[in-house]
C-alpha positions, 0 to 999 in steps of 0.5 A, spaced: 287 146 084 290 150 077 295 156 078 291 162 076 296 167 071 298 173 074 294 179 072 296 186 073 289 189 074 288 185 080 291 188 087 293 185 093 290 189 100 292 186 107 286 186 112 286 187 119 287 180 121 294 180 117 291 175 111 290 178 104 285 180 100 284 180 092 281 186 090 280 189 083 284 195 081 277 199 081 275 197 088 282 198 090 282 205 088 276 207 093 281 205 098 286 210 097 286 215 102 283 222 101 288 228 098 292 231 105 293 238 101 291 244 103 283 246 103 280 250 098 281 257 099 275 260 102 272 267 106 275 266 113 271 270 119 276 275 123 276 272 130 272 276 135 275 279 141 272 280 148 271 287 146 267 286 140 263 281 142 261 286 148 260 291 143 255 286 139 251 284 145 250 292 148 247 294 141 242 289 142 240 291 149 235 296 150 237 297 156 243 299 154 240 303 148 236 307 153 240 309 158 246 311 153 241 315 150 239 318 156 247 319 158 248 323 151 242 328 152 246 329 159 252 330 156 249 335 150 246 339 156 252 339 160 256 342 155 251 347 152 246 348 156 244 355 153 242 351 147 236 349 151 235 354 156 235 361 156 237 366 161 241 365 167 240 360 173 242 366 178 237 371 175 231 371 180 225 375 182 222 375 189 216 378 186 215 371 182 216 367 188 214 359 188 209 361 182 208 356 178 209 354 170 208 360 166 211 363 159 219 362 159 218 357 166 215 351 164 218 348 171 215 354 175 219 358 180 223 356 187 223 360 193 228 366 191 224 367 184 228 363 180 227 359 174 227 352 176 228 350 169 234 354 167 237 352 174 235 345 173 239 345 166 245 349 168 245 344 175 246 338 170 253 341 168 256 341 176 253 335 177 256 330 171 263 334 171 263 332 179 261 325 177 265 324 171 272 327 174 271 323 180 270 317 177 276 319 173 281 320 179 279 313 182 279 309 176 287 312 175 289 311 182 285 305 184 287 301 178 295 303 179 295 302 185 291 295 186 295 293 179 301 294 182 299 290 189 297 285 185 303 284 180 308 284 185 305 282 191 309 281 197 310 287 202 307 292 197 301 288 197 300 287 205 301 294 206 296 297 200 291 291 203 292 294 210 291 302 208 284 300 204 281 296 211 282 303 214 279 307 209 273 301 208 272 303 215 270 310 214 263 312 213 263 316 207 258 321 209 260 322 215 267 323 212 265 328 208 262 333 214 268 332 217 273 333 211 268 338 207 266 343 213 273 346 213 273 348 206 271 355 204 272 354 196 266 354 192 269 350 186 268 343 185 275 341 187 275 339 194 269 335 193 272 331 187 278 330 192 274 328 197 271 322 193 277 320 190 280 320 197 275 315 200 273 311 193 280 309 190 280 303 195 274 300 192 277 300 185 284 298 188 281 292 190 277 290 184 284 291 180 288 287 185 284 281 184 283 282 176 291 283 176 292 276 180 287 272 176 291 275 169 298 273 171 297 266 172 295 265 164 300 262 160 301 267 155 303 271 161 308 266 163 310 266 156 312 273 155 315 273 162 320 266 159 321 271 153 325 276 157 319 281 157 320 287 162 315 288 168 312 294 164 311 291 158 307 285 161 303 290 165 301 294 159 301 289 154 298 283 157 295 284 164 291 291 163 287 289 157 285 283 160 284 285 167 281 292 165 274 289 164 271 289 172 274 296 173 270 299 167 263 296 170 265 298 177 267 305 175 261 305 170 256 304 176 260 309 181 259 314 176 251 315 178 253 314 186 258 319 186 253 324 182 248 322 188 254 323 193 255 330 191 247 332 191 247 329 198 254 333 201 251 339 197 244 338 200 247 338 208 251 344 206 258 342 206 258 340 198 258 345 193 255 352 196 251 358 192 253 361 188 254 355 184 248 351 181 247 344 183 241 339 183 244 338 191 243 345 192 236 347 189 233 340 192 235 343 199 233 350 198 226 347 196 225 343 202 222 348 206 217 350 201 215 343 199 207 344 201 207 351 198 212 349 191 212 342 190 215 343 183 221 347 186 223 340 189 220 335 184 224 337 178 231 337 180 230 331 184 227 327 178 233 330 174 238 327 179 234 320 179 234 319 172 241 321 171 244 316 177 239 311 174 241 311 167 249 310 170 247 304 174 243 301 168 249 302 163 254 299 168 249 293 169 249 292 162 256 293 161 257 288 166 252 283 163 256 284 156 263 283 159 262 277 163 263 271 159 259 267 165 253 271 163 253 269 156 
């Protein structure tokens, strides 16, 4: 076979079997690897965090929006009750005892001749104040104790676990009857102190479990390997990633503490007159439920709506912060 002259425009490409295959220059060019340089610059979306994703989900949740509106209204009423209710809740007229709704008193009057509408509005301040302060105290104390126990472990964890078991064994209402029956103060602080005393173990156990889970992650191990102190690891790496369950439980517990305050006041060991509270009004209206049911209906309804709003808010926050429910 005659030898063909060498043509520069011909290229030799190796095959996968070790042989050779003649290709035209135009065909060989098509086998050149694609350029490996950086991709063209374009808009890059900022990565979303757990909190940004949760807020996006909450804004689309009608349960959250409805409960948030109720809570915002309650906060407004608690801060400025005189904006929607005129007169003093302590002003009563026995001549109007058990009267029905009338001008200036859309909810009627109770057994002492007090304006039920005014007392219901002003009662929101006391109940919400007790619930918020008790929740803050329980969350701070329980988170600190539980977080330290979960992070350091050892004897501290064992001792705290046994202490929480002891507090869990104390019935809340019975404990309130025993501890608050000897208190003569008419302020909200004894009731708040009692709730913090018996409420921190639940938050502590939640915080302990969250910290134990978070400290096993790689970013915590990397921070420890780089020489970060325990304080920095707890505050900068563990706390932001372990606080979500605490927030969920605390939000639901806020409504529970409001109901607990009303229960203790109804039993006569919580807030006492002249304090204005839904529990006090419910207790005072109970003997007149047949003759003046309106005096019992409105404070009871306000209490039920408030507790339900906080429980619904807690459920919505839980669904948004739990990645397993997405």
